[in-house]
N, C-alpha and C positions, 0 to 999 in steps of 0.2 A: 058435187057432193063432198063434204068434208070427210077426212079420214077418221076412222075410229081409233081407239087407243092401241089395239093390236097392230093396225097398219102403221101408226106413227112410230111405235116401238121397232117394228120391222124395218121401216125406212131409216130411222136414226141409226140402228145397229149396222145396217148395210153400209151407210156412209162412214161410220166410225171405224168399222173393221178395215175398210179399204184405206182410210187415212192413217190409222195408228196400229193396225195389226190386231191380233186376237186378244192381246193383254189389256185392251180398253176395259174400263170398269163398268159395272152395272149402273153405278151412280152417273157416269158420263152418258150412258145410253138414255136413262130416264130424264136427265137434264135436257139433252138434245130433243127428246120426244115431247117434253113439256108435260110429263105425267108423274104421279107419285110412285115411289119405289114399290109399294105394295101392288100397284097396278101391274107392274112388270111380272110379279109372281102370280098374279091372277091369270095371266095369259101364257107364261112360259115357266117351266119347272126350274130352269137354270140358264145361265149364259151359254153353256155348251149346247143345250137344246135349241136356243135361238140361233146360234151360229150354224148348226146343222140345217135349220129351216132356211136361213139366208142362202146357203150354198144350194140347197134344193131348188129354191126359187130361181137362181141364176141359170140352172140347167133346163128349166121347163121350156123356154123359148127355143132352145136347140132341138128339143124333141118334137116340136110341132110339125115340121115337114115329114117326120117319120110316122107320126100318128095319122096324118092325112096326106098320103103320097099322091103325087100328081097323076099317076097312072103310067107314065113313061119313066123307066128306071133312071136314065141319064139325067132327066130334068129334076127328078126327085132328089138325086144325089147332089146335083148342083145347088138346089135350093137349100138343102141341109148344109152343104159345105160353106156356102156364103154366110149363113147364120153362125155356124160353128166357129169359123175363122174370125168373124166379126166380134164374137163374144170372147173367145179364148185369147185373141191377140190384142184386144183393146186394153187401154191402161187399167181399167177395172179388172179385166180378166187376168192380166199379169200380176196385179196386186193381190188378187185372190189366190193365185197359184203360189206366190211368194209366202203368203200367210200359211197355207197348208204345209208347204215344205218346211217352214221354220218351226212348226208345232208338232211335226211327226214324231219326234223322239219324246217330247214332254207329254203328249196326249195321244199315244198310239191307238187306243180304243176309239177315241173321238174321231181321229183322222180316218180310221178304217170305216167308221159309220158314214162319215162325210163322203168318202170315196164311193161307197156302195150307193149312196143317194145320188151322187153326181156322175162321175165317169163310169162307174159300174153299171148304172141304169142306162147310160148313153150307149155303152157297148152292147148291152143286152137288147135294147130296142133296135139298134142298127143291125145286129146279128139276125133278128127276126125278119127284118126287111130283106136282107141279103139272102137268107135261107129260103124265103118265098120265091125270090128271083131264081135261085138255083133249082127249086122244085119245078118251075115253069120253063126251064131251059134257057133262061136269059144269061145265066152265069154258070161257070164250071162248078161241079159239085165238090166243094171242099168244106172244111170246118168253118162254119159261118162266123164263129167268134174270131178265129184267126183272120179271116177276111175283113171283119169290122175293125179289128185293131190295126191291120195294115192300112186301111183307108184313113183312119184317124192320124196315124203316123205320117202318111203322105201329105195330109192337109196342113200339118203344122211344121213338119220338117225341122230345120234348125232355127226357125224364126222365133219360137218362144224362148229358147235358150239365149239367143242373141238379145232379145228384148229384155229378158231378166238381167242380163249382164250389161245392158245399155251399149251394145255393140252396134255401130251404124250399119244400116242396110240400104242398098240402092232402091230408089222408088220404082215400083213395078206396077203394071196394070193388074188390079185385083181380079177382074173377071177372067182375064187370060190365065192367071195363075190357078184359079179354081178349075177352069176348063182343062188345063194341062194335067192337074192332079186327078180329076175324075176320069178323064179319057184314058190316062195311063193306068188307072185302077181297072177300068173296064177291059182294056186290052190284056192286062195281066191275068184276069180271071175270065177271059172269053171262053165260051163253051168248047171251042176246038183246041184249046191249049191243054197240054199235058206235062205237068211238072210234079216232082215229088213234094208232098206237103208235110211239114213237120207236125209231130203230134203235140197237142196242147192239153195239159192236164188241168182240170178245174175242180 
């Protein structure tokens, strides 16, 4: 099935944002999509709106394992971790992160909206999953947002910063890295553990 105009614009914008950053023009997007300029505005109010939609699309695959958990917490977290790392640390993921950080001062409202649609939604959905695990005694009862943020930090570590700066890293077995991070997280928040938890204001 051929793509409609909205899908062509979305695909073209995704490619161009990754290739050239946020400052790519609407004219370049419609040229790559092969549609008229007015067609763009028939589907998207502005380039900012399209950019936010592109970022939202990128995060949806990461949310899938959280929307349909496997039933066993460790396996659900492993499934999520593999997709999250695969997306966040891919060349496209690093390019997206670079775009967001480069535009934060120029377009603070847009970046806050994008964060809410992306990482903010990701933390929220993961916190719900972990909160349910706490309620059933699978994890120690702590602030689920704190736990979600801790897990995400453990999954990326210094790797994203090193990839942003093009710092070489040794080749490691990806499955083992995921297992070490998930198992370390589960040990940290095991039900029989008792550590002081920092307060997180929201």
